[in-house]
Phi, psi and omega in degrees: 000124179277175178284143177285169184301319180298318179294321178298319178292322182297315183266346178076163183284344182297315182302316183295337184266346182285140172295150183308318183292345179266352180283142188267352182242124179255333185218113184255132172261126178248124181261140177217145171245009178084359181282166178299319178297315179298324178301322178295318177296321178299313180302313180295320178296317178295320178297317178297313180301318179294317183297325183250006178058046181265153172289148183231134168239133178248133182234142168228144185238134172246130185280161179291152177283136181286143183303321181298320178295321180295316179298318179300316179297317179297320180296333180276001175104002178279112185287337183218066182293333182297315180298317178297317180297313181299319179295317180294319179296319179296321179295316178299314181299317181295324177295317178301312183291325178297322179297319179291320179301317178299315180296318180295317180298322178297332179268359181078025181252143170252143184225158168264141183241133184230131171249119176259116183261151172057044179217153175297138188305309183298317180293321178296320178293310182296318181290326177293317179302316181292314182296327182270356179074030179286149178245007174202138172249129174251125181215143178275152180216143176288337183073031179292154178225167172058224186298318180301319179293318181296321182282312185275338181074176179204114177298319181301316179297321179293322178299318179302321184282332184257346186274143173267354183260140177301151184240137170250112178271132177247121181262000000 
């Protein structure tokens, strides 16, 4: 399956014309939280990987359960809320990764899939990129600014600050 017209325009004709040894990315990490915005970033990351014949690792991160939430659950009579939380988080992560696997297979790409549990999203993404030897992180961003960014936060912005690996933001 070739790149669609939009992807060709997105990456330009230069990439398609470069010899493999001149391309600067060999291993791309694509981050997803399963949202519609993240799906757009996943698509662009997969298209880029296909265009430059790069290896792909896809990561999703589920954060740790807060102690206050755990105490509340125990008080309501749940004797082991942590196990239930971990199982639910793993199920959500597998659904996210399965969706990406389907998209990658349609494009003829094979990927490695990683679920990082119980970690802050930005740190999990950056540490996975480093541990896997990735040379580019692709992540979607809303592109919020000012007060909205301060209030809502941005995992993408945090990844930029903690990562040693270059980032491609997809808006």
